[in-house]
mmCIF file of the N, C-alpha and C atoms, coordinates in Angstrom:
data_MODEL
# 
_entry.id   MODEL 
# 
loop_
_atom_site.group_PDB 
_atom_site.id 
_atom_site.type_symbol 
_atom_site.label_atom_id 
_atom_site.label_alt_id 
_atom_site.label_comp_id 
_atom_site.label_asym_id 
_atom_site.label_entity_id 
_atom_site.label_seq_id 
_atom_site.pdbx_PDB_ins_code 
_atom_site.Cartn_x 
_atom_site.Cartn_y 
_atom_site.Cartn_z 
_atom_site.occupancy 
_atom_site.B_iso_or_equiv 
_atom_site.pdbx_formal_charge 
_atom_site.auth_seq_id 
_atom_site.auth_comp_id 
_atom_site.auth_asym_id 
_atom_site.auth_atom_id 
_atom_site.pdbx_PDB_model_num 
ATOM 1   N N  . MET A 1 1  ? 7.413   -14.309 12.218 1.00 0.00 ? 1  MET A N  1 
ATOM 2   C CA . MET A 1 1  ? 7.647   -13.115 11.461 1.00 0.00 ? 1  MET A CA 1 
ATOM 3   C C  . MET A 1 1  ? 6.438   -12.192 11.613 1.00 0.00 ? 1  MET A C  1 
ATOM 4   N N  . PRO A 1 2  ? 6.606   -11.033 12.190 1.00 0.00 ? 2  PRO A N  1 
ATOM 5   C CA . PRO A 1 2  ? 5.472   -10.136 12.417 1.00 0.00 ? 2  PRO A CA 1 
ATOM 6   C C  . PRO A 1 2  ? 4.934   -9.556  11.107 1.00 0.00 ? 2  PRO A C  1 
ATOM 7   N N  . THR A 1 3  ? 3.613   -9.531  11.028 1.00 0.00 ? 3  THR A N  1 
ATOM 8   C CA . THR A 1 3  ? 2.930   -8.854  9.926  1.00 0.00 ? 3  THR A CA 1 
ATOM 9   C C  . THR A 1 3  ? 2.034   -7.802  10.551 1.00 0.00 ? 3  THR A C  1 
ATOM 10  N N  . LEU A 1 4  ? 2.270   -6.558  10.209 1.00 0.00 ? 4  LEU A N  1 
ATOM 11  C CA . LEU A 1 4  ? 1.498   -5.438  10.756 1.00 0.00 ? 4  LEU A CA 1 
ATOM 12  C C  . LEU A 1 4  ? 0.511   -4.981  9.705  1.00 0.00 ? 4  LEU A C  1 
ATOM 13  N N  . ARG A 1 5  ? -0.752  -4.995  10.033 1.00 0.00 ? 5  ARG A N  1 
ATOM 14  C CA . ARG A 1 5  ? -1.806  -4.555  9.115  1.00 0.00 ? 5  ARG A CA 1 
ATOM 15  C C  . ARG A 1 5  ? -2.274  -3.189  9.595  1.00 0.00 ? 5  ARG A C  1 
ATOM 16  N N  . ILE A 1 6  ? -2.056  -2.185  8.776  1.00 0.00 ? 6  ILE A N  1 
ATOM 17  C CA . ILE A 1 6  ? -2.397  -0.808  9.123  1.00 0.00 ? 6  ILE A CA 1 
ATOM 18  C C  . ILE A 1 6  ? -3.621  -0.398  8.316  1.00 0.00 ? 6  ILE A C  1 
ATOM 19  N N  . GLU A 1 7  ? -4.723  -0.173  8.992  1.00 0.00 ? 7  GLU A N  1 
ATOM 20  C CA . GLU A 1 7  ? -5.950  0.252   8.324  1.00 0.00 ? 7  GLU A CA 1 
ATOM 21  C C  . GLU A 1 7  ? -6.102  1.754   8.502  1.00 0.00 ? 7  GLU A C  1 
ATOM 22  N N  . LEU A 1 8  ? -6.321  2.453   7.385  1.00 0.00 ? 8  LEU A N  1 
ATOM 23  C CA . LEU A 1 8  ? -6.437  3.907   7.426  1.00 0.00 ? 8  LEU A CA 1 
ATOM 24  C C  . LEU A 1 8  ? -7.265  4.394   6.256  1.00 0.00 ? 8  LEU A C  1 
ATOM 25  N N  . SER A 1 9  ? -7.720  5.617   6.368  1.00 0.00 ? 9  SER A N  1 
ATOM 26  C CA . SER A 1 9  ? -8.449  6.212   5.254  1.00 0.00 ? 9  SER A CA 1 
ATOM 27  C C  . SER A 1 9  ? -7.451  6.642   4.184  1.00 0.00 ? 9  SER A C  1 
ATOM 28  N N  . PRO A 1 10 ? -7.864  6.680   2.935  1.00 0.00 ? 10 PRO A N  1 
ATOM 29  C CA . PRO A 1 10 ? -6.962  7.080   1.856  1.00 0.00 ? 10 PRO A CA 1 
ATOM 30  C C  . PRO A 1 10 ? -6.504  8.529   2.017  1.00 0.00 ? 10 PRO A C  1 
ATOM 31  N N  . GLY A 1 11 ? -5.389  8.844   1.379  1.00 0.00 ? 11 GLY A N  1 
ATOM 32  C CA . GLY A 1 11 ? -4.958  10.234  1.369  1.00 0.00 ? 11 GLY A CA 1 
ATOM 33  C C  . GLY A 1 11 ? -3.524  10.460  1.796  1.00 0.00 ? 11 GLY A C  1 
ATOM 34  N N  . ARG A 1 12 ? -2.885  9.471   2.387  1.00 0.00 ? 12 ARG A N  1 
ATOM 35  C CA . ARG A 1 12 ? -1.484  9.657   2.778  1.00 0.00 ? 12 ARG A CA 1 
ATOM 36  C C  . ARG A 1 12 ? -0.598  9.480   1.562  1.00 0.00 ? 12 ARG A C  1 
ATOM 37  N N  . SER A 1 13 ? 0.446   10.255  1.492  1.00 0.00 ? 13 SER A N  1 
ATOM 38  C CA . SER A 1 13 ? 1.374   10.173  0.364  1.00 0.00 ? 13 SER A CA 1 
ATOM 39  C C  . SER A 1 13 ? 2.290   8.959   0.519  1.00 0.00 ? 13 SER A C  1 
ATOM 40  N N  . HIS A 1 14 ? 2.923   8.593   -0.575 1.00 0.00 ? 14 HIS A N  1 
ATOM 41  C CA . HIS A 1 14 ? 3.888   7.495   -0.535 1.00 0.00 ? 14 HIS A CA 1 
ATOM 42  C C  . HIS A 1 14 ? 5.018   7.845   0.435  1.00 0.00 ? 14 HIS A C  1 
ATOM 43  N N  . GLU A 1 15 ? 5.423   9.102   0.467  1.00 0.00 ? 15 GLU A N  1 
ATOM 44  C CA . GLU A 1 15 ? 6.496   9.536   1.374  1.00 0.00 ? 15 GLU A CA 1 
ATOM 45  C C  . GLU A 1 15 ? 6.084   9.359   2.832  1.00 0.00 ? 15 GLU A C  1 
ATOM 46  N N  . GLN A 1 16 ? 4.853   9.679   3.166  1.00 0.00 ? 16 GLN A N  1 
ATOM 47  C CA . GLN A 1 16 ? 4.372   9.506   4.537  1.00 0.00 ? 16 GLN A CA 1 
ATOM 48  C C  . GLN A 1 16 ? 4.356   8.032   4.914  1.00 0.00 ? 16 GLN A C  1 
ATOM 49  N N  . LYS A 1 17 ? 3.844   7.201   4.025  1.00 0.00 ? 17 LYS A N  1 
ATOM 50  C CA . LYS A 1 17 ? 3.791   5.767   4.317  1.00 0.00 ? 17 LYS A CA 1 
ATOM 51  C C  . LYS A 1 17 ? 5.196   5.183   4.411  1.00 0.00 ? 17 LYS A C  1 
ATOM 52  N N  . SER A 1 18 ? 6.089   5.657   3.566  1.00 0.00 ? 18 SER A N  1 
ATOM 53  C CA . SER A 1 18 ? 7.479   5.190   3.596  1.00 0.00 ? 18 SER A CA 1 
ATOM 54  C C  . SER A 1 18 ? 8.142   5.509   4.936  1.00 0.00 ? 18 SER A C  1 
ATOM 55  N N  . ALA A 1 19 ? 7.951   6.728   5.417  1.00 0.00 ? 19 ALA A N  1 
ATOM 56  C CA . ALA A 1 19 ? 8.522   7.138   6.703  1.00 0.00 ? 19 ALA A CA 1 
ATOM 57  C C  . ALA A 1 19 ? 7.928   6.297   7.834  1.00 0.00 ? 19 ALA A C  1 
ATOM 58  N N  . TYR A 1 20 ? 6.630   6.044   7.759  1.00 0.00 ? 20 TYR A N  1 
ATOM 59  C CA . TYR A 1 20 ? 5.973   5.233   8.784  1.00 0.00 ? 20 TYR A CA 1 
ATOM 60  C C  . TYR A 1 20 ? 6.530   3.812   8.782  1.00 0.00 ? 20 TYR A C  1 
ATOM 61  N N  . VAL A 1 21 ? 6.637   3.218   7.584  1.00 0.00 ? 21 VAL A N  1 
ATOM 62  C CA . VAL A 1 21 ? 7.153   1.852   7.457  1.00 0.00 ? 21 VAL A CA 1 
ATOM 63  C C  . VAL A 1 21 ? 8.555   1.748   8.053  1.00 0.00 ? 21 VAL A C  1 
ATOM 64  N N  . GLU A 1 22 ? 9.389   2.724   7.760  1.00 0.00 ? 22 GLU A N  1 
ATOM 65  C CA . GLU A 1 22 ? 10.764  2.708   8.278  1.00 0.00 ? 22 GLU A CA 1 
ATOM 66  C C  . GLU A 1 22 ? 10.776  2.696   9.800  1.00 0.00 ? 22 GLU A C  1 
ATOM 67  N N  . GLN A 1 23 ? 10.004  3.581   10.395 1.00 0.00 ? 23 GLN A N  1 
ATOM 68  C CA . GLN A 1 23 ? 9.997   3.709   11.859 1.00 0.00 ? 23 GLN A CA 1 
ATOM 69  C C  . GLN A 1 23 ? 9.339   2.517   12.545 1.00 0.00 ? 23 GLN A C  1 
ATOM 70  N N  . VAL A 1 24 ? 8.180   2.091   12.049 1.00 0.00 ? 24 VAL A N  1 
ATOM 71  C CA . VAL A 1 24 ? 7.460   0.998   12.711 1.00 0.00 ? 24 VAL A CA 1 
ATOM 72  C C  . VAL A 1 24 ? 8.216   -0.322  12.538 1.00 0.00 ? 24 VAL A C  1 
ATOM 73  N N  . THR A 1 25 ? 8.899   -0.495  11.425 1.00 0.00 ? 25 THR A N  1 
ATOM 74  C CA . THR A 1 25 ? 9.702   -1.701  11.222 1.00 0.00 ? 25 THR A CA 1 
ATOM 75  C C  . THR A 1 25 ? 10.860  -1.733  12.214 1.00 0.00 ? 25 THR A C  1 
ATOM 76  N N  . LYS A 1 26 ? 11.545  -0.606  12.360 1.00 0.00 ? 26 LYS A N  1 
ATOM 77  C CA . LYS A 1 26 ? 12.667  -0.530  13.300 1.00 0.00 ? 26 LYS A CA 1 
ATOM 78  C C  . LYS A 1 26 ? 12.199  -0.810  14.729 1.00 0.00 ? 26 LYS A C  1 
ATOM 79  N N  . LEU A 1 27 ? 11.125  -0.176  15.143 1.00 0.00 ? 27 LEU A N  1 
ATOM 80  C CA . LEU A 1 27 ? 10.599  -0.354  16.494 1.00 0.00 ? 27 LEU A CA 1 
ATOM 81  C C  . LEU A 1 27 ? 10.135  -1.793  16.732 1.00 0.00 ? 27 LEU A C  1 
ATOM 82  N N  . THR A 1 28 ? 9.441   -2.352  15.773 1.00 0.00 ? 28 THR A N  1 
ATOM 83  C CA . THR A 1 28 ? 8.972   -3.733  15.887 1.00 0.00 ? 28 THR A CA 1 
ATOM 84  C C  . THR A 1 28 ? 10.157  -4.687  16.048 1.00 0.00 ? 28 THR A C  1 
ATOM 85  N N  . SER A 1 29 ? 11.173  -4.487  15.232 1.00 0.00 ? 29 SER A N  1 
ATOM 86  C CA . SER A 1 29 ? 12.372  -5.325  15.284 1.00 0.00 ? 29 SER A CA 1 
ATOM 87  C C  . SER A 1 29 ? 13.045  -5.239  16.661 1.00 0.00 ? 29 SER A C  1 
ATOM 88  N N  . GLU A 1 30 ? 13.158  -4.021  17.182 1.00 0.00 ? 30 GLU A N  1 
ATOM 89  C CA . GLU A 1 30 ? 13.807  -3.829  18.490 1.00 0.00 ? 30 GLU A CA 1 
ATOM 90  C C  . GLU A 1 30 ? 13.016  -4.475  19.618 1.00 0.00 ? 30 GLU A C  1 
ATOM 91  N N  . ILE A 1 31 ? 11.723  -4.239  19.644 1.00 0.00 ? 31 ILE A N  1 
ATOM 92  C CA . ILE A 1 31 ? 10.900  -4.725  20.754 1.00 0.00 ? 31 ILE A CA 1 
ATOM 93  C C  . ILE A 1 31 ? 10.682  -6.228  20.686 1.00 0.00 ? 31 ILE A C  1 
ATOM 94  N N  . LEU A 1 32 ? 10.441  -6.751  19.487 1.00 0.00 ? 32 LEU A N  1 
ATOM 95  C CA . LEU A 1 32 ? 10.143  -8.180  19.347 1.00 0.00 ? 32 LEU A CA 1 
ATOM 96  C C  . LEU A 1 32 ? 11.381  -9.033  19.095 1.00 0.00 ? 32 LEU A C  1 
ATOM 97  N N  . LYS A 1 33 ? 12.548  -8.362  19.066 1.00 0.00 ? 33 LYS A N  1 
ATOM 98  C CA . LYS A 1 33 ? 13.821  -9.080  18.893 1.00 0.00 ? 33 LYS A CA 1 
ATOM 99  C C  . LYS A 1 33 ? 13.797  -9.986  17.650 1.00 0.00 ? 33 LYS A C  1 
ATOM 100 N N  . CYS A 1 34 ? 13.513  -9.355  16.504 1.00 0.00 ? 34 CYS A N  1 
ATOM 101 C CA . CYS A 1 34 ? 13.501  -10.091 15.247 1.00 0.00 ? 34 CYS A CA 1 
ATOM 102 C C  . CYS A 1 34 ? 14.204  -9.241  14.186 1.00 0.00 ? 34 CYS A C  1 
ATOM 103 N N  . PRO A 1 35 ? 14.690  -9.871  13.124 1.00 0.00 ? 35 PRO A N  1 
ATOM 104 C CA . PRO A 1 35 ? 15.365  -9.090  12.087 1.00 0.00 ? 35 PRO A CA 1 
ATOM 105 C C  . PRO A 1 35 ? 14.375  -8.182  11.350 1.00 0.00 ? 35 PRO A C  1 
ATOM 106 N N  . VAL A 1 36 ? 14.846  -7.012  10.946 1.00 0.00 ? 36 VAL A N  1 
ATOM 107 C CA . VAL A 1 36 ? 13.972  -6.085  10.207 1.00 0.00 ? 36 VAL A CA 1 
ATOM 108 C C  . VAL A 1 36 ? 13.453  -6.738  8.925  1.00 0.00 ? 36 VAL A C  1 
ATOM 109 N N  . GLU A 1 37 ? 14.234  -7.622  8.352  1.00 0.00 ? 37 GLU A N  1 
ATOM 110 C CA . GLU A 1 37 ? 13.828  -8.289  7.110  1.00 0.00 ? 37 GLU A CA 1 
ATOM 111 C C  . GLU A 1 37 ? 12.608  -9.189  7.297  1.00 0.00 ? 37 GLU A C  1 
ATOM 112 N N  . SER A 1 38 ? 12.292  -9.524  8.532  1.00 0.00 ? 38 SER A N  1 
ATOM 113 C CA . SER A 1 38 ? 11.145  -10.405 8.790  1.00 0.00 ? 38 SER A CA 1 
ATOM 114 C C  . SER A 1 38 ? 9.856   -9.636  9.057  1.00 0.00 ? 38 SER A C  1 
ATOM 115 N N  . VAL A 1 39 ? 9.922   -8.312  9.113  1.00 0.00 ? 39 VAL A N  1 
ATOM 116 C CA . VAL A 1 39 ? 8.748   -7.502  9.449  1.00 0.00 ? 39 VAL A CA 1 
ATOM 117 C C  . VAL A 1 39 ? 8.026   -7.088  8.164  1.00 0.00 ? 39 VAL A C  1 
ATOM 118 N N  . ASP A 1 40 ? 6.777   -7.513  8.045  1.00 0.00 ? 40 ASP A N  1 
ATOM 119 C CA . ASP A 1 40 ? 5.931   -7.108  6.920  1.00 0.00 ? 40 ASP A CA 1 
ATOM 120 C C  . ASP A 1 40 ? 4.959   -6.041  7.398  1.00 0.00 ? 40 ASP A C  1 
ATOM 121 N N  . VAL A 1 41 ? 4.737   -5.023  6.572  1.00 0.00 ? 41 VAL A N  1 
ATOM 122 C CA . VAL A 1 41 ? 3.751   -3.983  6.859  1.00 0.00 ? 41 VAL A CA 1 
ATOM 123 C C  . VAL A 1 41 ? 2.806   -3.919  5.663  1.00 0.00 ? 41 VAL A C  1 
ATOM 124 N N  . VAL A 1 42 ? 1.510   -4.026  5.934  1.00 0.00 ? 42 VAL A N  1 
ATOM 125 C CA . VAL A 1 42 ? 0.490   -3.992  4.891  1.00 0.00 ? 42 VAL A CA 1 
ATOM 126 C C  . VAL A 1 42 ? -0.445  -2.828  5.184  1.00 0.00 ? 42 VAL A C  1 
ATOM 127 N N  . PHE A 1 43 ? -0.587  -1.929  4.218  1.00 0.00 ? 43 PHE A N  1 
ATOM 128 C CA . PHE A 1 43 ? -1.548  -0.832  4.349  1.00 0.00 ? 43 PHE A CA 1 
ATOM 129 C C  . PHE A 1 43 ? -2.856  -1.238  3.684  1.00 0.00 ? 43 PHE A C  1 
ATOM 130 N N  . VAL A 1 44 ? -3.950  -1.043  4.401  1.00 0.00 ? 44 VAL A N  1 
ATOM 131 C CA . VAL A 1 44 ? -5.279  -1.286  3.853  1.00 0.00 ? 44 VAL A CA 1 
ATOM 132 C C  . VAL A 1 44 ? -6.019  0.040   3.926  1.00 0.00 ? 44 VAL A C  1 
ATOM 133 N N  . GLU A 1 45 ? -6.263  0.631   2.767  1.00 0.00 ? 45 GLU A N  1 
ATOM 134 C CA . GLU A 1 45 ? -6.958  1.919   2.725  1.00 0.00 ? 45 GLU A CA 1 
ATOM 135 C C  . GLU A 1 45 ? -8.453  1.667   2.580  1.00 0.00 ? 45 GLU A C  1 
ATOM 136 N N  . ILE A 1 46 ? -9.211  2.210   3.520  1.00 0.00 ? 46 ILE A N  1 
ATOM 137 C CA . ILE A 1 46 ? -10.650 1.979   3.569  1.00 0.00 ? 46 ILE A CA 1 
ATOM 138 C C  . ILE A 1 46 ? -11.375 3.285   3.282  1.00 0.00 ? 46 ILE A C  1 
ATOM 139 N N  . GLU A 1 47 ? -12.177 3.270   2.252  1.00 0.00 ? 47 GLU A N  1 
ATOM 140 C CA . GLU A 1 47 ? -12.960 4.454   1.874  1.00 0.00 ? 47 GLU A CA 1 
ATOM 141 C C  . GLU A 1 47 ? -13.978 4.782   2.965  1.00 0.00 ? 47 GLU A C  1 
ATOM 142 N N  . GLY A 1 48 ? -14.326 6.048   3.062  1.00 0.00 ? 48 GLY A N  1 
ATOM 143 C CA . GLY A 1 48 ? -15.299 6.504   4.057  1.00 0.00 ? 48 GLY A CA 1 
ATOM 144 C C  . GLY A 1 48 ? -16.661 5.848   3.922  1.00 0.00 ? 48 GLY A C  1 
ATOM 145 N N  . SER A 1 49 ? -16.983 5.362   2.732  1.00 0.00 ? 49 SER A N  1 
ATOM 146 C CA . SER A 1 49 ? -18.271 4.674   2.530  1.00 0.00 ? 49 SER A CA 1 
ATOM 147 C C  . SER A 1 49 ? -18.262 3.277   3.137  1.00 0.00 ? 49 SER A C  1 
ATOM 148 N N  . ASN A 1 50 ? -17.092 2.801   3.567  1.00 0.00 ? 50 ASN A N  1 
ATOM 149 C CA . ASN A 1 50 ? -16.967 1.484   4.186  1.00 0.00 ? 50 ASN A CA 1 
ATOM 150 C C  . ASN A 1 50 ? -16.470 1.547   5.621  1.00 0.00 ? 50 ASN A C  1 
ATOM 151 N N  . TRP A 1 51 ? -16.482 2.746   6.232  1.00 0.00 ? 51 TRP A N  1 
ATOM 152 C CA . TRP A 1 51 ? -15.951 2.925   7.574  1.00 0.00 ? 51 TRP A CA 1 
ATOM 153 C C  . TRP A 1 51 ? -16.916 3.819   8.348  1.00 0.00 ? 51 TRP A C  1 
ATOM 154 N N  . ALA A 1 52 ? -17.342 3.344   9.495  1.00 0.00 ? 52 ALA A N  1 
ATOM 155 C CA . ALA A 1 52 ? -18.305 4.118   10.295 1.00 0.00 ? 52 ALA A CA 1 
ATOM 156 C C  . ALA A 1 52 ? -17.818 4.256   11.725 1.00 0.00 ? 52 ALA A C  1 
ATOM 157 N N  . ARG A 1 53 ? -18.232 5.327   12.351 1.00 0.00 ? 53 ARG A N  1 
ATOM 158 C CA . ARG A 1 53 ? -17.969 5.551   13.773 1.00 0.00 ? 53 ARG A CA 1 
ATOM 159 C C  . ARG A 1 53 ? -19.208 6.234   14.351 1.00 0.00 ? 53 ARG A C  1 
ATOM 160 N N  . GLY A 1 54 ? -19.604 5.802   15.512 1.00 0.00 ? 54 GLY A N  1 
ATOM 161 C CA . GLY A 1 54 ? -20.742 6.432   16.178 1.00 0.00 ? 54 GLY A CA 1 
ATOM 162 C C  . GLY A 1 54 ? -22.036 6.315   15.393 1.00 0.00 ? 54 GLY A C  1 
ATOM 163 N N  . GLY A 1 55 ? -22.176 5.222   14.640 1.00 0.00 ? 55 GLY A N  1 
ATOM 164 C CA . GLY A 1 55 ? -23.418 4.991   13.914 1.00 0.00 ? 55 GLY A CA 1 
ATOM 165 C C  . GLY A 1 55 ? -23.517 5.698   12.575 1.00 0.00 ? 55 GLY A C  1 
ATOM 166 N N  . ARG A 1 56 ? -22.445 6.376   12.144 1.00 0.00 ? 56 ARG A N  1 
ATOM 167 C CA . ARG A 1 56 ? -22.481 7.098   10.865 1.00 0.00 ? 56 ARG A CA 1 
ATOM 168 C C  . ARG A 1 56 ? -21.229 6.779   10.055 1.00 0.00 ? 56 ARG A C  1 
ATOM 169 N N  . PHE A 1 57 ? -21.441 6.589   8.763  1.00 0.00 ? 57 PHE A N  1 
ATOM 170 C CA . PHE A 1 57 ? -20.304 6.392   7.874  1.00 0.00 ? 57 PHE A CA 1 
ATOM 171 C C  . PHE A 1 57 ? -19.557 7.708   7.705  1.00 0.00 ? 57 PHE A C  1 
ATOM 172 N N  . PHE A 1 58 ? -18.245 7.631   7.584  1.00 0.00 ? 58 PHE A N  1 
ATOM 173 C CA . PHE A 1 58 ? -17.442 8.837   7.395  1.00 0.00 ? 58 PHE A CA 1 
ATOM 174 C C  . PHE A 1 58 ? -17.834 9.568   6.118  1.00 0.00 ? 58 PHE A C  1 
ATOM 175 N N  . ALA A 1 59 ? -18.307 8.851   5.111  1.00 0.00 ? 59 ALA A N  1 
ATOM 176 C CA . ALA A 1 59 ? -18.670 9.470   3.840  1.00 0.00 ? 59 ALA A CA 1 
ATOM 177 C C  . ALA A 1 59 ? -19.991 10.227  3.924  1.00 0.00 ? 59 ALA A C  1 
ATOM 178 N N  . GLN A 1 60 ? -20.776 10.015  4.991  1.00 0.00 ? 60 GLN A N  1 
ATOM 179 C CA . GLN A 1 60 ? -22.043 10.719  5.142  1.00 0.00 ? 60 GLN A CA 1 
ATOM 180 C C  . GLN A 1 60 ? -21.802 12.126  5.656  1.00 0.00 ? 60 GLN A C  1 
ATOM 181 N N  . PRO A 1 61 ? -22.501 13.102  5.087  1.00 0.00 ? 61 PRO A N  1 
ATOM 182 C CA . PRO A 1 61 ? -22.381 14.457  5.656  1.00 0.00 ? 61 PRO A CA 1 
ATOM 183 C C  . PRO A 1 61 ? -22.943 14.474  7.076  1.00 0.00 ? 61 PRO A C  1 
ATOM 184 N N  . ARG A 1 62 ? -22.249 15.182  7.952  1.00 0.00 ? 62 ARG A N  1 
ATOM 185 C CA . ARG A 1 62 ? -22.714 15.299  9.326  1.00 0.00 ? 62 ARG A CA 1 
ATOM 186 C C  . ARG A 1 62 ? -23.542 16.568  9.471  1.00 0.00 ? 62 ARG A C  1 
ATOM 187 N N  . PRO A 1 63 ? -24.485 16.566  10.397 1.00 0.00 ? 63 PRO A N  1 
ATOM 188 C CA . PRO A 1 63 ? -25.251 17.794  10.657 1.00 0.00 ? 63 PRO A CA 1 
ATOM 189 C C  . PRO A 1 63 ? -24.312 18.935  11.077 1.00 0.00 ? 63 PRO A C  1 
ATOM 190 N N  . ALA A 1 64 ? -24.717 20.162  10.824 1.00 0.00 ? 64 ALA A N  1 
ATOM 191 C CA . ALA A 1 64 ? -23.891 21.344  11.139 1.00 0.00 ? 64 ALA A CA 1 
ATOM 192 C C  . ALA A 1 64 ? -23.478 21.376  12.598 1.00 0.00 ? 64 ALA A C  1 
ATOM 193 N N  . ALA A 1 65 ? -24.342 21.010  13.525 1.00 0.00 ? 65 ALA A N  1 
ATOM 194 C CA . ALA A 1 65 ? -24.017 21.036  14.948 1.00 0.00 ? 65 ALA A CA 1 
ATOM 195 C C  . ALA A 1 65 ? -22.867 20.073  15.254 1.00 0.00 ? 65 ALA A C  1 
ATOM 196 N N  . ALA A 1 66 ? -22.879 18.919  14.643 1.00 0.00 ? 66 ALA A N  1 
ATOM 197 C CA . ALA A 1 66 ? -21.811 17.939  14.879 1.00 0.00 ? 66 ALA A CA 1 
ATOM 198 C C  . ALA A 1 66 ? -20.491 18.425  14.306 1.00 0.00 ? 66 ALA A C  1 
ATOM 199 N N  . ARG A 1 67 ? -20.532 19.129  13.157 1.00 0.00 ? 67 ARG A N  1 
ATOM 200 C CA . ARG A 1 67 ? -19.308 19.655  12.566 1.00 0.00 ? 67 ARG A CA 1 
ATOM 201 C C  . ARG A 1 67 ? -18.682 20.721  13.452 1.00 0.00 ? 67 ARG A C  1 
ATOM 202 N N  . SER A 1 68 ? -19.505 21.591  14.043 1.00 0.00 ? 68 SER A N  1 
ATOM 203 C CA . SER A 1 68 ? -18.955 22.647  14.886 1.00 0.00 ? 68 SER A CA 1 
ATOM 204 C C  . SER A 1 68 ? -18.413 22.085  16.208 1.00 0.00 ? 68 SER A C  1 
ATOM 205 N N  . GLU A 1 69 ? -19.037 21.015  16.724 1.00 0.00 ? 69 GLU A N  1 
ATOM 206 C CA . GLU A 1 69 ? -18.521 20.377  17.939 1.00 0.00 ? 69 GLU A CA 1 
ATOM 207 C C  . GLU A 1 69 ? -17.181 19.713  17.664 1.00 0.00 ? 69 GLU A C  1 
ATOM 208 N N  . ALA A 1 70 ? -17.049 19.075  16.501 1.00 0.00 ? 70 ALA A N  1 
ATOM 209 C CA . ALA A 1 70 ? -15.810 18.394  16.143 1.00 0.00 ? 70 ALA A CA 1 
ATOM 210 C C  . ALA A 1 70 ? -14.675 19.399  15.965 1.00 0.00 ? 70 ALA A C  1 
ATOM 211 N N  . ALA A 1 71 ? -14.973 20.595  15.546 1.00 0.00 ? 71 ALA A N  1 
ATOM 212 C CA . ALA A 1 71 ? -13.955 21.625  15.337 1.00 0.00 ? 71 ALA A CA 1 
ATOM 213 C C  . ALA A 1 71 ? -13.440 22.185  16.661 1.00 0.00 ? 71 ALA A C  1 
ATOM 214 N N  . SER A 1 72 ? -14.210 22.029  17.735 1.00 0.00 ? 72 SER A N  1 
ATOM 215 C CA . SER A 1 72 ? -13.815 22.578  19.046 1.00 0.00 ? 72 SER A CA 1 
ATOM 216 C C  . SER A 1 72 ? -12.709 21.808  19.675 1.00 0.00 ? 72 SER A C  1 
# 
């Protein structure tokens, strides 16, 4: 029975997660040839203070130069 663990930052609405669960469950069932009832989806919301990329936590303010590069 597939269990899908989705790690993401907080902020998605229940409606967004619901739509995602519906689609990913259907696709998983089709590709892995298993009943939709056997597919579990678990959302793990990780705060920016616990998630880092490129040596910096997402919750840390970035220098102005990095913000303007990211906007490009």
